[in-house]
C-alpha positions in Angstrom: -10.3 57.7 -42.3 -13.4 60.9 -42.2 -13.8 63.3 -39.2 -17.9 64.0 -40.4 -19.8 66.8 -39.0 -23.5 66.9 -39.8 -22.9 64.5 -42.9 -19.9 66.6 -44.0 -16.9 65.0 -44.7 -14.1 67.7 -42.8 -11.0 65.3 -43.0 -10.0 62.2 -45.2 -6.8 60.6 -44.4 -4.9 57.3 -44.7 -4.7 55.6 -40.9 -1.3 55.2 -41.1 -1.7 58.8 -41.4 -3.3 59.5 -38.4 -2.2 59.5 -35.0 -4.2 58.8 -32.2 -3.6 59.8 -28.9 -5.7 59.2 -25.6 -8.9 58.1 -27.5 -8.4 60.7 -30.3 -7.6 60.8 -33.5 -5.3 63.1 -34.2 -5.3 64.3 -38.6 -2.3 65.5 -40.3 -3.3 69.7 -41.5 -2.9 68.0 -45.1 -6.1 66.2 -44.5 -8.2 69.1 -43.4 -10.4 70.0 -46.2 -9.5 74.0 -47.1 -11.7 76.6 -45.4 -13.4 74.6 -43.2 -11.0 75.6 -39.8 -11.2 78.7 -38.5 -9.0 79.3 -35.3 -11.1 80.8 -32.3 -9.2 82.1 -29.1 -10.2 79.3 -26.5 -7.4 78.8 -24.6 -5.7 75.5 -23.1 -2.4 74.6 -22.4 -2.1 70.5 -21.8 0.7 69.1 -19.0 2.7 66.9 -22.3 1.9 68.4 -25.3 1.8 71.8 -24.7 -0.1 74.9 -25.7 -3.6 74.6 -27.7 -5.4 75.7 -30.7 -8.9 75.3 -31.0 -10.5 75.8 -34.3 -13.9 75.9 -34.9 -15.4 74.1 -37.8 -17.9 75.8 -40.7 -18.6 74.2 -44.0 -20.9 73.5 -46.3 -23.8 74.1 -42.8 -22.4 71.8 -40.3 -20.6 74.6 -37.6 -19.5 73.3 -34.1 -17.4 76.3 -32.3 -13.7 75.1 -30.9 -14.5 71.6 -32.2 -11.5 70.4 -33.2 -7.8 71.7 -31.4 -4.1 71.4 -32.6 -1.0 71.9 -30.7 1.5 73.8 -33.3 4.7 74.0 -30.8 4.6 70.5 -29.0 6.5 70.6 -25.5 10.0 68.3 -25.0 8.5 64.4 -25.0 6.1 64.9 -26.2 6.8 63.2 -29.5 7.9 60.0 -27.9 5.4 60.0 -25.2 2.6 59.8 -28.1 4.7 57.7 -30.2 5.1 60.4 -33.0 5.1 63.7 -33.8 2.3 64.9 -34.3 2.7 68.7 -33.9 -0.4 71.0 -36.3 -2.3 67.3 -36.7 -6.3 68.3 -35.8 -8.5 66.1 -33.5 -11.6 66.7 -33.4 -14.8 67.2 -30.3 -16.7 63.9 -29.5 -19.6 65.5 -32.0 -17.4 65.0 -34.9 -17.8 60.9 -35.8 -13.8 59.8 -37.0 -15.2 56.5 -39.2 -13.5 53.9 -40.8 
């Protein structure tokens, strides 16, 4: 599967390597193109996943502030609830097209 912003592939991985949670596909960190993401200070904490890390996307002219997020340190029970370990996996804003 691919995460695409303005025609630029930001991440690519096999479907079986991704995790779907609450309508969002989470890509493994190794599938993200190098240099595509920059950490931002935007705060958010999910009651069952934990504190999120937001990322801005900037690659080959495609840009989106806070266009991605991950959960580097999961709360107890999050892996079981999601059906797999997604620590550090990256999900994308709806403006990023996730394609099969």
